[in-house]
C-alpha positions as semicolon CSV with decimal commas, in nm:
position;residue;x (nm);y (nm);z (nm)
1;X;-2,675;0,784;1,867
2;X;-2,416;0,971;2,079
3;X;-2,396;0,906;2,452
4;X;-2,224;1,146;2,686
5;X;-2,107;0,995;3,003
6;X;-2,133;1,202;3,296
7;X;-1,996;1,142;3,655
8;X;-2,132;0,853;3,847
9;X;-2,445;0,670;3,724
10;X;-2,592;0,952;3,516
11;X;-2,549;0,952;3,135
12;X;-2,711;1,166;2,848
13;X;-2,833;0,907;2,591
14;X;-2,895;1,133;2,300
15;X;-2,727;1,478;2,247
16;X;-3,052;1,601;2,052
17;X;-3,233;1,595;2,383
18;X;-3,015;1,887;2,476
19;X;-3,118;2,076;2,156
20;X;-3,473;2,084;2,301
21;X;-3,351;2,225;2,617
22;X;-3,187;2,492;2,455
23;X;-3,497;2,586;2,262
24;X;-3,711;2,593;2,571
25;X;-3,456;2,813;2,736
26;X;-3,443;3,067;2,432
27;X;-3,816;3,074;2,376
28;X;-3,944;3,048;2,721
29;X;-4,207;2,755;2,687
30;X;-4,251;2,416;2,534
31;X;-4,493;2,578;2,281
32;X;-4,211;2,818;2,148
33;X;-3,950;2,542;2,160
34;X;-4,193;2,319;1,939
35;X;-4,200;2,595;1,664
36;X;-3,829;2,628;1,656
37;X;-3,763;2,258;1,651
38;X;-4,037;2,183;1,433
39;X;-4,155;1,906;1,680
40;X;-4,482;1,859;1,858
41;X;-4,501;2,029;2,193
42;X;-4,549;1,698;2,374
43;X;-4,240;1,567;2,215
44;X;-4,035;1,872;2,352
45;X;-4,185;1,811;2,694
46;X;-4,111;1,444;2,692
47;X;-3,736;1,502;2,562
48;X;-3,668;1,753;2,848
49;X;-3,820;1,540;3,094
50;X;-3,634;1,233;2,982
51;X;-3,302;1,446;3,002
52;X;-3,399;1,559;3,361
53;X;-3,453;1,187;3,462
54;X;-3,099;1,092;3,315
55;X;-2,937;1,367;3,484
56;X;-3,112;1,341;3,809
57;X;-3,166;1,727;3,802
58;X;-3,464;1,944;3,737
59;X;-3,369;2,178;3,445
60;X;-3,678;2,413;3,450
61;X;-3,945;2,545;3,693
62;X;-4,300;2,647;3,550
63;X;-4,355;3,010;3,612
64;X;-4,677;3,210;3,536
65;X;-4,476;3,399;3,242
66;X;-4,300;3,086;3,122
67;X;-4,043;2,808;3,180
68;X;-3,729;2,944;3,395
69;X;-3,407;2,768;3,394
70;X;-3,291;2,597;3,743
71;X;-2,938;2,627;3,852
72;X;-2,867;2,300;3,699
73;X;-3,031;2,419;3,391
74;X;-2,824;2,715;3,363
75;X;-2,513;2,517;3,411
76;X;-2,615;2,267;3,140
77;X;-2,736;2,532;2,888
78;X;-2,386;2,730;2,931
79;X;-2,194;2,419;2,864
80;X;-2,421;2,309;2,572
81;X;-2,367;2,643;2,402
82;X;-2,011;2,630;2,446
83;X;-2,017;2,269;2,269
84;X;-2,261;2,403;2,020
85;X;-2,012;2,696;1,921
86;X;-1,728;2,457;1,920
87;X;-1,922;2,227;1,672
88;X;-2,006;2,529;1,437
89;X;-1,625;2,652;1,451
90;X;-1,516;2,302;1,377
91;X;-1,741;2,265;1,069
92;X;-1,650;2,604;0,923
93;X;-1,282;2,490;0,961
94;X;-1,325;2,141;0,810
95;X;-1,584;2,224;0,548
96;X;-1,414;2,238;0,224
97;X;-1,090;2,152;0,320
98;X;-1,040;1,894;0,048
99;X;-1,107;2,191;-0,218
100;X;-0,887;2,437;-0,063
101;X;-0,511;2,473;-0,129
102;X;-0,433;2,479;0,239
103;X;-0,296;2,224;0,488
104;X;-0,021;1,944;0,485
105;X;0,084;1,703;0,214
106;X;0,336;1,429;0,305
107;X;0,558;1,274;0,047
108;X;0,824;1,013;0,066
109;X;1,118;1,006;-0,164
110;X;1,465;0,839;-0,194
111;X;1,726;1,047;-0,021
112;X;1,926;1,151;-0,311
113;X;1,666;1,259;-0,531
114;X;1,475;1,424;-0,228
115;X;1,795;1,626;-0,157
116;X;1,922;1,718;-0,504
117;X;1,594;1,762;-0,698
118;X;1,291;1,751;-0,490
119;X;1,394;1,979;-0,234
120;X;1,506;2,265;-0,468
121;X;1,193;2,256;-0,700
122;X;0,957;2,277;-0,386
123;X;1,086;2,631;-0,360
124;X;0,884;2,708;-0,680
125;X;0,596;2,508;-0,541
126;X;0,593;2,733;-0,218
127;X;0,589;3,029;-0,399
128;X;0,270;2,922;-0,598
129;X;0,126;2,778;-0,305
130;X;0,216;2,920;0,024
131;X;-0,062;2,787;0,237
132;X;0,046;2,426;0,167
133;X;0,291;2,280;0,392
134;X;0,506;1,998;0,243
135;X;0,631;1,745;0,470
136;X;0,920;1,538;0,319
137;X;1,027;1,190;0,423
138;X;1,314;0,985;0,300
139;X;1,294;0,630;0,190
140;X;1,223;0,375;-0,093
141;X;0,916;0,232;0,009
142;X;0,594;0,319;-0,187
143;X;0,301;0,485;-0,039
144;X;0,123;0,281;0,257
145;X;0,426;0,070;0,320
146;X;0,651;0,292;0,521
147;X;0,651;0,372;0,899
148;X;0,456;0,685;0,830
149;X;0,164;0,712;0,621
150;X;0,201;0,951;0,314
151;X;0,002;1,121;0,051
152;X;0,234;1,079;-0,255
153;X;0,553;0,889;-0,296
154;X;0,852;0,879;-0,557
155;X;0,989;0,551;-0,525
156;X;1,217;0,301;-0,726
157;X;0,996;0,009;-0,587
158;X;0,692;-0,034;-0,810
159;X;0,413;-0,114;-0,571
160;X;0,155;-0,382;-0,654
161;X;-0,139;-0,264;-0,426
162;X;-0,435;-0,187;-0,680
163;X;-0,554;0,074;-0,460
164;X;-0,250;0,281;-0,543
165;X;-0,234;0,518;-0,857
166;X;0,105;0,460;-1,016
167;X;0,278;0,660;-1,272
168;X;0,628;0,567;-1,431
169;X;0,818;0,907;-1,415
170;X;1,134;0,800;-1,580
171;X;1,461;0,590;-1,579
172;X;1,749;0,635;-1,344
173;X;2,096;0,518;-1,487
174;X;2,384;0,483;-1,264
175;X;2,766;0,522;-1,286
176;X;3,084;0,441;-1,074
177;X;3,250;0,740;-0,915
178;X;3,557;0,813;-0,685
179;X;3,761;1,099;-0,577
180;X;4,075;1,225;-0,724
181;X;4,263;1,131;-0,411
182;X;4,133;0,782;-0,410
183;X;4,262;0,745;-0,786
184;X;4,605;0,905;-0,700
185;X;4,641;0,648;-0,414
186;X;4,491;0,317;-0,574
187;X;4,489;0,392;-0,931
188;X;4,175;0,357;-1,171
189;X;4,014;0,016;-1,242
190;X;3,970;-0,034;-1,632
191;X;3,720;-0,334;-1,638
192;X;3,445;-0,464;-1,379
193;X;3,679;-0,745;-1,317
194;X;3,932;-0,522;-1,164
195;X;3,680;-0,392;-0,907
196;X;3,722;-0,711;-0,709
197;X;4,066;-0,569;-0,596
198;X;3,964;-0,216;-0,522
199;X;3,821;-0,054;-0,205
200;X;3,442;-0,018;-0,266
201;X;3,168;0,170;-0,076
202;X;2,825;0,003;-0,054
203;X;2,475;0,139;0,038
204;X;2,225;-0,084;0,195
205;X;1,929;0,041;-0,021
206;X;2,101;-0,130;-0,329
207;X;2,038;-0,463;-0,167
208;X;1,667;-0,412;-0,192
209;X;1,625;-0,392;-0,557
210;X;1,700;-0,676;-0,811
211;X;1,767;-0,422;-1,087
212;X;2,090;-0,339;-0,889
213;X;2,202;-0,687;-0,846
214;X;2,499;-0,621;-1,076
215;X;2,655;-0,387;-0,811
216;X;2,560;-0,589;-0,515
217;X;2,730;-0,911;-0,670
218;X;3,051;-0,694;-0,711
219;X;3,054;-0,580;-0,369
220;X;3,002;-0,928;-0,231
221;X;3,292;-1,048;-0,434
222;X;3,515;-0,754;-0,348
223;X;3,823;-0,820;-0,123
224;X;3,764;-0,467;0,047
225;X;3,454;-0,298;0,139
226;X;3,561;-0,063;0,423
227;X;3,240;0,160;0,409
228;X;2,876;0,052;0,431
229;X;2,559;0,262;0,543
230;X;2,202;0,297;0,507
231;X;2,230;0,678;0,465
232;X;2,274;0,817;0,097
233;X;2,415;1,120;0,247
234;X;2,670;0,949;0,423
235;X;2,763;0,708;0,146
236;X;2,837;1,015;-0,080
237;X;3,052;1,186;0,185
238;X;3,247;0,834;0,215
239;X;3,324;0,840;-0,177
240;X;3,419;1,205;-0,175
241;X;3,645;1,145;0,132
242;X;3,827;0,885;-0,081
243;X;3,746;0,599;0,130
244;X;3,653;0,405;-0,177
245;X;3,458;0,354;-0,529
246;X;3,082;0,383;-0,503
247;X;2,782;0,351;-0,749
248;X;2,578;0,642;-0,783
249;X;2,287;0,793;-0,992
250;X;2,441;0,972;-1,289
251;X;2,265;1,297;-1,192
252;X;2,555;1,314;-0,928
253;X;2,772;1,431;-1,207
254;X;2,613;1,751;-1,233
255;X;2,558;1,797;-0,862
256;X;2,919;1,703;-0,749
257;X;3,152;1,784;-1,015
258;X;3,462;1,725;-0,810
259;X;3,372;1,330;-0,822
260;X;3,540;1,153;-1,091
261;X;3,318;0,927;-1,312
262;X;3,488;0,612;-1,399
263;X;3,486;0,451;-1,749
264;X;3,322;0,129;-1,641
265;X;2,953;0,140;-1,703
266;X;2,729;-0,045;-1,458
267;X;2,465;-0,280;-1,581
268;X;2,208;-0,100;-1,357
269;X;1,915;0,110;-1,410
270;X;1,611;0,171;-1,196
271;X;1,255;0,324;-1,277
272;X;1,135;0,600;-1,076
273;X;0,747;0,579;-0,986
274;X;0,528;0,856;-0,888
275;X;0,276;0,680;-0,640
276;X;-0,042;0,814;-0,467
277;X;-0,372;0,688;-0,303
278;X;-0,667;0,658;-0,533
279;X;-0,904;0,750;-0,250
280;X;-0,711;1,065;-0,144
281;X;-0,548;1,202;-0,447
282;X;-0,845;1,408;-0,565
283;X;-0,824;1,641;-0,287
284;X;-0,707;1,972;-0,408
285;X;-0,382;2,017;-0,215
286;X;-0,275;1,659;-0,303
287;X;-0,387;1,693;-0,649
288;X;-0,189;2,022;-0,694
289;X;0,139;1,863;-0,561
290;X;0,109;1,571;-0,786
291;X;0,064;1,789;-1,091
292;X;0,328;2,004;-0,992
293;X;0,556;1,696;-0,964
294;X;0,443;1,565;-1,294
295;X;0,554;1,887;-1,458
296;X;0,895;1,886;-1,287
297;X;0,960;1,523;-1,356
298;X;0,891;1,591;-1,732
299;X;1,116;1,883;-1,747
300;X;1,386;1,663;-1,568
301;X;1,398;1,409;-1,862
302;X;1,740;1,404;-2,017
303;X;1,909;1,564;-1,725
304;X;1,793;1,392;-1,408
305;X;1,595;1,130;-1,570
306;X;1,614;0,922;-1,899
């Protein structure tokens, strides 16, 4: 039961009582209000009187030609109609929202994939569905585990929550990269053992995935790790600037041809997972984005993914 607290000691116990006041005001009598509300006339009178008692104010005066609103009654009816109209408007706006291709969908994605694959393909999604706003957050955590709750996640960390729908989108392979300037200054390593004496750049996200242990072990053993960051964008800039050698997903070869791919092949690979909430992924806009991503990820096989 809805309770509406007013100033002081007065409170409206039940919003439905106001519905009977509105009916009496519209019809001018308890009898007319009873027909409109499909209630007994005595029920209408009792509900109005209860509301008057709760508010400590007379809402109607009886005249020979019907029930007339008092000043307090007019004020109550005016505000009640405003609230009623707001409720109707809210219902019209909310009704069917989950079946309409309109509104916001939130997605989280690793920074590199988000910058070089997801964001460009979202241009096509926006052309198809201009009324859906996509909010993109970078990170590797799956749905529900990050700071901001999201609808869909592309993640290299496979979640274990049974409430999530999980699809393996493909596999990401890695390579070692440097700038031409770095190789001119320090030479090119030929074996994994050679990396111990080279200058290496490291990315914090690599420490969170056991599948990338090969690289994290090498950076721990290296004599020089002059650059470390939690930002993929800054990490890539550091490699391009010649600060050191770094490990990147192989798709960077096509995105940044100025980088030199070394002959050493890292023993690293990660899976990419498409994750969503089972309870919310049936909504039209979320489902539409998921199906679009599935289609795009399938097309990315052989170029972005294995």
